[in-house]
C-alpha positions in Angstrom: 0.0 0.0 0.0 1.2 3.5 -0.8 1.5 6.0 2.1 -0.8 8.5 0.4 -3.6 5.8 0.3 -3.7 5.7 4.2 -5.9 8.8 4.3 -8.6 7.0 2.4 -9.0 4.2 4.9 -11.1 4.2 8.1 -9.7 3.4 11.6 -10.9 -0.2 11.5 -9.5 -0.8 8.0 -6.1 0.7 9.0 -6.1 -1.5 12.2 -6.7 -4.6 10.1 -4.0 -3.5 7.6 -1.4 -2.9 10.4 -2.1 -6.3 12.0 -1.2 -7.9 8.6 2.2 -6.1 8.1 5.5 -7.4 9.3 7.6 -5.6 11.9 10.0 -4.2 9.2 7.0 -3.0 7.1 5.5 -1.3 10.2 8.9 0.4 10.9 9.1 1.8 7.3 5.5 2.9 7.3 5.9 4.7 10.6 9.1 6.5 9.6 7.3 7.7 6.4 4.3 9.0 8.3 6.4 10.8 10.9 8.7 12.2 8.1 5.6 13.6 6.3 4.3 15.0 9.6 7.5 17.0 10.1 7.3 18.3 6.5 3.8 17.8 5.3 3.5 17.0 1.6 0.4 14.7 1.8 -3.1 15.4 3.2 -2.9 12.7 5.9 -4.3 12.5 9.4 -0.8 11.8 10.8 -1.8 11.8 14.5 -4.8 9.5 14.0 -2.7 7.0 12.0 0.1 7.0 14.6 -2.5 6.5 17.4 -3.7 3.3 15.7 -0.1 2.2 15.2 0.9 2.7 18.8 0.0 -0.8 20.1 2.2 -2.4 17.5 5.0 0.2 18.0 5.0 -0.5 21.8 5.9 -4.2 21.2 8.1 -3.8 18.1 10.1 -0.7 19.3 11.3 0.2 15.8 13.7 3.0 15.1 11.5 6.1 15.1 11.8 9.3 13.1 13.7 11.9 15.2 11.5 14.7 16.5 12.5 17.4 19.0 10.3 15.9 21.7 11.4 12.4 21.0 15.1 13.3 21.2 14.4 15.4 24.4 13.0 12.2 26.0 15.8 9.9 24.8 18.0 10.0 28.0 15.1 8.8 30.3 13.2 6.7 27.7 14.1 3.5 29.7 12.4 5.0 32.8 9.0 5.6 31.2 6.0 3.7 32.2 2.3 3.9 31.2 0.8 3.9 34.7 1.4 6.0 37.7 4.7 5.1 39.5 4.7 4.5 43.2 6.3 7.0 45.6 9.6 5.3 45.7 9.7 4.2 42.1 12.4 5.4 39.7 9.9 5.4 36.8 8.4 8.4 35.1 4.8 8.3 33.9 4.2 9.0 30.2 1.4 11.2 31.3 3.9 13.7 32.6 5.7 14.1 29.2 3.4 16.5 27.5 3.0 18.8 30.5 6.8 18.8 30.9 7.5 19.4 27.3 5.0 22.2 27.1 6.6 24.1 30.1 10.1 23.6 28.8 9.3 24.8 25.2 7.4 27.8 26.5 10.2 28.8 28.9 13.2 27.8 26.7 13.5 31.0 24.7 15.0 31.5 21.2 18.1 29.3 21.9 15.9 26.3 22.8 13.8 27.0 19.8 16.9 27.1 17.6 18.0 23.7 19.0 14.6 22.2 18.1 15.0 23.5 14.6 18.5 22.1 14.3 17.0 18.6 15.2 14.4 18.9 12.5 17.0 19.9 9.9 19.3 17.1 10.8 16.5 14.6 10.8 15.3 15.7 7.4 18.9 15.5 6.1 19.5 12.2 7.9 22.7 13.6 9.2 23.5 11.6 12.4 26.4 13.8 13.5 24.4 17.0 13.4 21.5 15.3 15.1 23.8 14.2 17.9 25.1 17.8 18.4 21.6 19.3 18.3 20.2 16.8 20.8 23.0 17.3 23.3 22.4 21.1 23.1 18.7 20.5 23.6 19.4 18.4 26.8 21.7 21.0 28.2 19.3 23.8 27.6 16.3 21.8 28.8 18.1 21.0 32.1 18.9 24.7 32.6 15.2 25.6 31.9 13.9 23.0 34.4 16.5 24.1 37.0 15.5 27.7 36.7 11.8 26.9 37.0 12.3 24.8 40.1 14.6 27.5 41.7 11.9 30.0 41.1 9.2 27.8 42.5 10.9 27.4 45.9 10.8 31.1 46.5 7.3 31.0 47.8 4.0 29.2 47.8 2.6 31.4 45.0 5.5 30.5 42.7 5.2 26.8 43.5 1.5 26.9 42.8 2.2 28.8 39.5 4.5 26.0 38.4 2.1 23.2 39.3 -0.6 25.1 37.4 1.6 25.4 34.3 2.3 21.6 34.5 -1.4 21.0 34.9 -1.1 19.2 38.2 1.1 18.9 41.2 1.5 15.2 40.3 4.0 16.1 37.6 6.3 18.1 39.9 8.4 15.2 40.9 8.9 14.0 37.3 9.7 17.5 36.2 12.6 17.7 38.7 13.7 14.2 37.9 13.8 14.9 34.1 15.9 18.0 34.7 18.5 16.1 36.6 18.7 13.3 34.1 19.0 15.8 31.2 22.1 17.2 32.9 23.9 13.9 32.4 22.1 13.3 29.1 25.4 13.2 27.1 26.8 10.5 29.4 23.6 8.5 29.2 23.8 8.7 25.4 27.3 7.1 25.7 25.8 4.3 27.7 23.2 3.7 25.0 25.8 3.7 22.3 27.9 1.1 24.2 24.9 -1.0 25.1 22.5 -0.5 22.1 20.5 -3.6 22.9 18.3 -3.3 26.0 17.9 -4.8 28.5 21.6 -5.3 29.3 21.9 -9.0 30.4 25.1 -8.7 32.4 28.0 -6.4 33.1 31.5 -7.9 32.6 34.7 -6.6 34.1 35.3 -4.3 31.1 31.8 -2.9 31.3 32.2 -2.2 35.0 35.5 -0.4 34.4 34.0 1.7 31.6 31.0 2.7 33.7 33.3 3.5 36.7 35.2 6.0 34.4 32.0 7.6 33.4 30.9 8.0 37.1 34.3 9.4 38.0 34.1 11.9 35.2 30.7 13.1 36.3 31.9 13.4 39.9 34.6 15.8 38.7 32.5 17.8 36.1 28.9 17.5 37.5 29.2 16.6 41.1 26.0 15.4 42.7 24.5 14.0 39.5 26.1 10.5 39.8 22.9 8.9 41.1 20.9 10.3 38.2 23.4 8.7 35.7 23.3 5.4 37.6 19.5 5.5 37.7 19.5 5.6 33.9 22.0 2.7 33.8 19.8 0.8 36.3 16.8 1.1 34.1 18.6 -0.4 31.2 19.7 -3.6 33.1 17.8 -6.8 33.0 18.9 -7.5 36.5 19.1 -4.5 38.9 21.5 -6.5 41.1 24.2 -6.2 38.4 24.7 -2.6 39.4 26.1 -3.8 42.7 29.2 -4.8 40.8 29.8 -1.2 40.0 28.9 0.0 43.5 31.5 -2.5 44.9 34.2 -1.1 42.6 33.3 2.6 43.3 33.1 2.2 47.0 36.0 1.8 49.4 33.5 1.2 52.2 33.3 -2.2 53.9 29.6 -2.6 54.1 26.2 -0.9 53.7 26.3 0.6 57.1 29.5 2.6 56.4 28.3 3.6 52.9 25.1 5.2 53.9 26.5 8.7 54.0 27.8 8.6 50.4 25.9 9.3 47.2 26.0 5.6 46.4 23.6 4.9 49.2 20.7 6.4 47.2 21.6 4.1 44.2 21.5 1.1 46.4 18.1 2.2 47.7 16.8 2.4 44.2 17.9 -1.2 43.4 16.1 -2.5 46.5 13.0 -0.4 45.8 12.9 -2.1 42.3 13.1 -5.4 44.1 10.3 -4.3 46.3 8.1 -3.8 43.2 8.4 -7.5 42.6 7.4 -8.2 46.2 4.2 -6.1 45.7 3.3 -8.3 42.7 3.8 -11.4 44.8 1.6 -9.9 47.5 -1.2 -9.3 45.0 -1.0 -12.9 44.0 -3.8 -14.9 42.6 -6.2 -12.2 43.6 -5.3 -10.3 40.5 -5.8 -13.2 38.2 -2.2 -14.4 38.3 -1.8 -18.2 38.6 0.8 -20.0 40.8 3.2 -20.3 37.9 3.4 -16.5 37.7 3.8 -16.2 41.4 6.6 -18.8 41.2 8.4 -16.8 38.5 8.3 -13.7 40.6 9.5 -15.6 43.7 12.3 -17.2 41.8 13.3 -13.8 40.4 13.2 -12.3 43.9 15.3 -15.1 45.4 17.8 -14.8 42.6 18.2 -11.0 43.0 18.3 -11.3 46.8 21.2 -13.8 46.6 23.1 -11.8 44.0 22.9 -8.6 46.0 24.1 -10.2 49.1 26.8 -11.9 47.2 28.1 -8.8 45.5 28.2 -6.6 48.6 28.5 -7.1 52.3 25.0 -6.4 53.6 24.5 -6.0 57.4 21.2 -6.7 59.1 21.4 -3.3 60.9 22.7 -1.5 57.8 20.9 0.8 55.5 20.3 -1.8 52.8 20.1 -4.8 55.1 17.1 -3.4 56.9 15.3 -2.7 53.6 16.2 -6.1 52.2 15.0 -7.9 55.4 11.7 -6.0 55.2 11.1 -7.2 51.6 11.9 -10.7 52.7 9.4 -10.6 55.5 6.8 -9.3 53.0 7.5 -12.2 50.6 7.3 -14.7 53.4 3.9 -13.4 54.5 2.6 -13.3 50.9 3.6 -16.8 50.1 2.1 -18.1 53.3 -1.2 -16.5 52.2 -1.1 -17.5 48.5 1.3 -20.3 47.4 1.3 -22.1 50.7 -2.2 -21.1 51.8 -4.8 -21.2 49.2 -3.0 -23.3 46.6 -2.9 -26.7 48.2 -6.7 -26.7 48.2 -6.7 -25.9 44.5 -4.6 -29.1 44.0 -6.9 -31.3 46.1 -10.1 -29.9 44.5 -9.1 -31.5 41.2 -9.2 -35.0 42.6 -12.2 -37.2 43.6 -13.7 -36.3 46.9 -13.7 -38.6 50.0 -17.3 -39.2 50.8 -19.6 -41.4 52.9 -23.2 -42.2 51.9 -25.9 -42.8 54.3 -27.4 -46.3 54.4 -30.9 -47.4 55.4 -31.9 -46.4 59.0 -29.4 -44.5 61.0 -26.3 -46.5 59.9 -23.7 -45.6 57.4 -23.6 -47.3 54.1 -20.7 -48.0 51.8 -19.3 -44.9 50.0 -19.1 -44.9 46.3 -15.6 -46.0 45.2 -13.4 -43.0 45.2 -11.8 -43.5 41.9 -15.2 -44.2 40.3 -15.9 -40.5 40.5 -15.7 -38.3 37.4 -12.3 -37.4 36.0 -11.8 -33.7 35.0 -8.7 -33.6 32.8 -8.6 -29.8 32.7 -8.7 -29.3 36.4 -6.0 -32.0 36.8 -3.7 -30.3 34.4 -4.2 -27.0 36.3 -3.6 -28.9 39.6 -0.3 -30.3 38.3 0.9 -26.8 37.4 -0.1 -25.6 40.9 1.7 -28.5 42.5 4.8 -27.9 40.5 4.8 -24.3 41.6 4.4 -25.3 45.3 7.2 -27.8 45.0 9.6 -25.4 43.3 8.8 -22.5 45.7 9.4 -24.9 48.6 12.8 -25.7 47.3 13.9 -22.0 47.4 11.9 -21.3 50.6 15.1 -20.8 52.6 16.0 -17.7 50.6 12.4 -16.5 50.9 12.2 -17.1 54.7 9.2 -19.2 54.1 10.5 -22.6 55.3 7.8 -23.0 57.9 4.8 -22.3 55.7 6.4 -24.3 52.8 7.0 -27.4 55.0 3.4 -27.2 56.4 1.9 -26.9 52.9 3.9 -29.8 51.5 3.2 -32.1 54.5 -0.5 -31.3 54.5 -0.7 -31.8 50.7 1.2 -35.1 50.9 -1.1 -36.3 53.6 -4.3 -35.6 51.7 -2.9 -37.1 48.5 -2.0 -40.3 50.3 -5.5 -40.4 51.9 -7.2 -40.0 48.6 -4.8 -42.6 47.0 -5.3 -45.2 49.7 -9.1 -44.8 49.7 -9.2 -45.0 46.0 -7.1 -48.2 45.8 -9.1 -49.8 48.7 -12.3 -49.2 46.9 -11.2 -50.7 43.5 -12.5 -54.1 44.3 -16.1 -52.7 44.2 -15.7 -51.1 40.8 -17.8 -52.2 37.8 -15.9 -53.0 34.5 -17.2 -49.7 33.1 -15.7 -47.7 35.9 -12.2 -49.2 35.6 -10.8 -46.9 32.8 -11.9 -43.8 34.8 -10.4 -45.2 38.0 -7.1 -45.7 36.2 -7.1 -42.0 35.1 -7.9 -40.9 38.7 -5.2 -43.2 40.1 -2.5 -41.9 37.7 -3.5 -38.3 38.4 -3.1 -38.8 42.1 0.2 -40.6 41.6 1.5 -37.8 39.4 0.6 -35.1 41.9 2.2 -37.0 44.8 5.3 -37.5 42.7 5.5 -33.7 42.1 5.0 -32.8 45.7 7.0 -35.5 47.5 9.2 -37.3 45.0 8.8 -40.8 43.5 9.0 -43.1 46.6 5.4 -42.9 47.9 4.0 -42.2 44.4 5.5 -45.4 43.1 4.1 -47.5 46.0 0.7 -46.0 45.3 1.0 -46.7 41.5 2.0 -50.3 42.0 -0.8 -51.0 44.5 -3.4 -49.3 42.3 -2.3 -51.2 39.1 -2.2 -54.5 41.0 -5.8 -53.8 42.2 -6.9 -53.1 38.7 -5.3 -56.3 37.3 -7.0 -58.3 40.0 -10.3 -56.7 39.1 -9.8 -57.5 35.5 -8.9 -61.1 36.2 -12.0 -61.4 38.5 -14.3 -60.2 35.8 -12.7 -62.6 33.2 -13.1 -65.7 35.4 
């Protein structure tokens, strides 16, 4: 399809078209639309088309056409999020971008406007060198504008209210200040993005750590006080936040987190642990938000891995700045798992199996219960129960790191006990099965065996399997004679 034809299609037609295009085709189409928007030659609804494209662009993340606002946001792009960040989060809400950009462009003056024009000219000419020079100038001027606005706002309540009004809400004040500080080290962050073009960064080797150390030392000399803002941008680009402790260890001559707390590295360590706390919040929300046990397990595994790596990379004291924060996250994880994985989940496993029941006989006496394994077999529930059991077993194996040994042991013991009860009752009742009930009984038997094996290993499970299969063979031979 030609670009000029896009204006003739409705929103639903464009949506269907974009779904059928490959990632490279979407990237080329987007660049063409954005290029024409910057220098219009076609009668196209540029913003409407880009709005329809955004869901695809969010997942594909293709190279976008350089615009002044996009280049302005480049140093803190990795920090952006769609929702509202928590109070301690390093993230910046996308909803703050337009208000911040509006205030900066209104207050930037002719020099800032000239830098914007330079970006537009360099983008149109596809001149990467001129673009790099123009965006660095934009960052420097943007940082100065924000600093001036904040300095003026602290002179009194009226000035503070005036800035909040210009931003549209006091909610954007924190992001406004954060953006200004990050732009101050925008050039150094650009160097990080050039060295590590693929995000997230999976690991930092010794050469990477040395290179980052040199950048931090340079900032300490030329822009003292802005080291944490640079490290925040690095942190947002890492797959594992704990990797940054390799750099903290090299930068610090302090022995532990208690002696480091008066340095500017203390703030960076706080940020890493606050990111870990976001994972804890997800675990706490648990199955109540529609997340299954496998998802909770992945979060618990991630938390355990990061906790171990942090404590391995740096000497963390229980009474130290980071030690106290880490222990608090650990207590929260322990409580959350006791309520979710080791609380409600065992019942979800048992509910997939036949119920132990007793039927009433004539008079006041009790009659024989229906054979346990003659009850209906629900394959879908059993498969879900297996996943839940696997999550319990795996989480129990790392429960020492999660400080959840007690609740894990209790859940496993209780689950093993109930599975054995169902298994024994099912096998004992096999002699009363009808020939038609035998296949269903075998499925229930093997489901119970499999769950027991997942939770407790092969020993008891194998005994139950052999007993059950022996009872089924005896039943078959009895029917045949």
